[in-house]
N, C-alpha and C positions, 0 to 999 in steps of 0.2 A: 778541715780547711784550715788554709795555712793562716798565721796572725797577721789580721787588719793591723797596716802599721800606718803611722802619720810624717816618718823620716821626711828631715824636707820639709813639708808643710809649717805654714805659719798660721796662727787663727788667733782670730778678735774673739773673745768673749766677752759681752757685756752684762753688769749685775752681776759678775762673777764671784764679788768677797764673802758673800754666802750662800744656802741653800743650794737651789737646785743650780745657778751658776758655777760655781765651785766647783761642784760635782762634775762639771762638763770639763771647765776647765785642768784639773786633776788627771780626769779620763784622756784628756787629749794629751797633756805633756808624759803621762806613763807611755804612751803608746808613741812617743816619740817626736809629738811637733812642739815647736816654740812655741808661747801662747804671750797675749798680749791681754791682761786680768785687769781689767775696764769694770769701775765702779765709783759712782759719785759718792759713797757712804753714808747715804742720807737716813734716816728714817724709812719705813716703808708706806709713810705720804708722802715724802719726795720732799722733808727736809731738810736741810743741815747738810754738810758736809765732812767728808773723813777720812783720809788716804790709809789708815789701819786697817781697814779689810780685804782693800785689793792690795795691800803689800803684806800683809799676815800671808795669803795665798800664794801670791809668788816665793817668799818665803819656805812654804810647805813643797812648793815645785823645784825649786833651786838646791834644798835641803836633800832632795829625794835622786836629786842627779839632772833635773830638767833646766831648760830654759826658759826664764820669763820675764815679762816687763811690768810693773805695776802703770795704771793709766787712770788718773778721778777727772776726767772732764766729762761732760754735760750732752747725753746722747740725744737733746731734745733741741739743741743746738745746732746749726749747719755749719759752725765753725766747731763745736766742741767733738762733734761727729769724725769731721776732716781731721782733726789732731789726733784723732784713737788711729784713724787708719795710718795717718802719718809715721807714730808711734812704731807700728809695726814694721813700716820700711826702713825707718831712721834704722831702729834696733837689731832687725833683722834680714833686711834687704828684698821683702816682698810680702804677698797677702794673697793665700789662699783660701779660707774660710771666716766667714763673719756670722759667729752665733749672736743671736741679739734676744736676750734675755733680760734686759732691763727693766725695771716695771715700779709703780705704785700699786700701791688699793687705799679708797676712801670709801668705803660701804654706803651708801644711800642707793633710795631709789623713789619714785614718785610718792610722793609730791615734794619731798624734801631735797631732792637731789635739785644742785643750782649749774647754772653755766661754767663755772668756774671747776667745778667737780671735772664735768664734762672735758673740758681744755686742759687739764692737768695729767687727763688718764690720756687722751688724745698725744699733748705732746710728747713725754713718754715712750708711752707703748708703739705706736703708730707711725708719727713722724720720727722718733727717734730711731726706729726702724729704716725707716726712708731714707733718713741723713745716712746711715753705715752705710746700708747696702748701696746708695748712692756713690757715696765717698770712696767706695771700694770697686764699684762698679770699670772706671776706667784702666785700674791693673789689671784686673779681670780679662777685659777685652784684648789687651795687648798680651797678656800670657796664654789664651784662648784657655782659661779655663777656672773655674772658680765656685763654691757651693756656701749656700745660704741655710742657716735652718732660723726662721721665725717663731718666735713663741705665741700661740694662740692660747686658748683656755676652752674648757667644757663649758665654763662660763656663759660662753655664747649660746647654749642650749638654754639660757633663762635661769634666773633668779634673782627675787625681787630687790634684793639690796646692794644690786652690784651692776644696775644701768651703764655707768659711765666704763667702769671695766669689759663689761660684754661690748661693749660698744665699738671701743678700739682694738679688743681682741677679735671683733668679729671684722673691722678694717683690713686687719693682715692678712684674712683669706684672699681677698678681692687683689691686695696687694700681687702676695705670691703668686693667683692665677695668671696676671695680665704679664708682670716679670718673667715668669717662667718661658713667656712665647719671645720675649727680647733676648732673655739669655742663651737657646736655644743653638743659635748660630756658632757661639763662641766657648759653646763647653760652660756654661754656666748652667746652675741645677738650684734649685731654691724650693723645699717643701716647709714643711709646718708641724711642731711639736707639743702637742695639748697634753700636757704634764698632771700628773697627782701624785703629790708629796704632801709630808708633814711638813710645812716649814711658816714661818711669822707670817707671810704673805697670805698664807690659807687659813690664818688664824688659829696654828694650833703651836706648842714648843716645839723647833728643829729638833729633829734624833741625831745624835752623835753618831760620830762614822762606825764604832763600835757597840751601838744598840742592837740590843735582840728582841727579838718577836715577845709580846705576852698575848697569850692564849686569850680568843676572845673578843682583840683588839685588830684593828686594820695597822698593820704596817707597812708605811709609807716612806723609806728613807730617800730621800735625793738621791741617793747612790742609782737606784733601781730606774730612774730617768733618763741616768747618762747613757747608756748603751746605745737606746736610739739616736739619740741626737748624735754620737758619736757616727753612726753608721748612715747617719743622712749626711755627715760633712763628710764622708770619705770619697774619695776617686769610685771606687766601686756603686755605689749610691747608684740605682739603675732609674730611679723615678723624679718627676720636680712639679711642684705645682701640688703636690699630696699633702694630707693631713693626717696623721699618726697621733694617737695615744699611747704613753707610757706611765707605769709606775704599778707598784706591791707586785711586781712580778708578770704583770701583763702588759704585751705588746700587740695593738692593734688600729686599725687603718679607721678612720672618721671619714667619709665622703658625702657629698653636695649629690642626690639625686634627683630625677623626676617621673612622676608616672604618664603613662600611657597616657591616661585623661580621655576624654569624651570629643569628638568630631560631630560637629553639629552642621549642616549643608545648608545655606542660603542665609541669609540675615538672624542671628538668633535672639531671645528674648531673657528678660530676669529669670523668667519662669524654667525657660529652655534649661540656666543655671541649673536652679532648685530643683529642679525633678530628676538631672542628670548628677546629684553631689554626689554621691555614692562610687559613680564611673569616674570619674575626675580626680580623689579621693584613693581607689584603687591601686595597692602598692604591686597589683599583680604584673609582672612583669617592667617592672621598672629598670631606667636605666642610667647610665653615671656618666655623664658627658663630661668629654676630656677640656671644654673648654666653650667660649661665646659660640663659634661658628659650629662645630658639632651637634652642639644645643640646637641650635636655630634650625639645622638641618634634618635633623630627628623631627620637631616639631612641627615642620614646614612639609611633612613625606607625604600629606595626604595632600595639598597642594599642586606638589610635583608629578604626585601620579596622576592626578585628575588633569594635569596639561599633555602627559607622557600618554595619553591614551584620546586625548581631545581633537 
């Protein structure tokens, strides 16, 4: 297979000053993309700012012969997100790719988690991704092309002390599933990555680029996530609205599915639900809906069949 190139493409990677975002930016630049390295430069809780992390990655890219620009605007504000996309237009003349990686984490669960904790997570992860994607959208539509990668998390599957983080990351799934339908007529594809890596956000020491595996211990450097993200950002990506996981050398699809369930003729009671609980939960013959309308068609197929025979 010929090498996949990003020559002529311009990418924005948010939260790219460290860890996973840095790895995304470096790989895209290595394959020819011009990259806007966005990072507020704050703590993992979202406090403070510093141009250093973003500029450091830009310096790495430029030293390797690539093209990059540093940006420290805040994705959680509409003006900040627009400024990030404007940086790409002003410096490189276009925008083709937005990798939404910026995030914070403040671990808490019920009962100690408070509204401020939830709102801060939503502002960066969900609203921030909405803001940058929306700012890039008119450019994508005008050129008939665009790629967006949203960073969700396996945390949506549940962890007792990451309630706000998981809530925000789950919201991104709904964003992508709906926006993909708006993007289809314009050559715009959106997908999600759920990364697995050893970073400060994951509560572990971040692995250096030259780290070696230690026998008996997980080995999850940030760079092992980047190939999946780069493929989702490439023009040859064949899917939209899907969730993929990557890390530690494994790449997989994560998906929403529905069981066939149980069909009751006539008015149902609570007891009917209870007595057919096993059938409702039976995963045999589950299906993966492409969107809401395809799920509705499958869910109501028994009624359509009844109408056809009546």
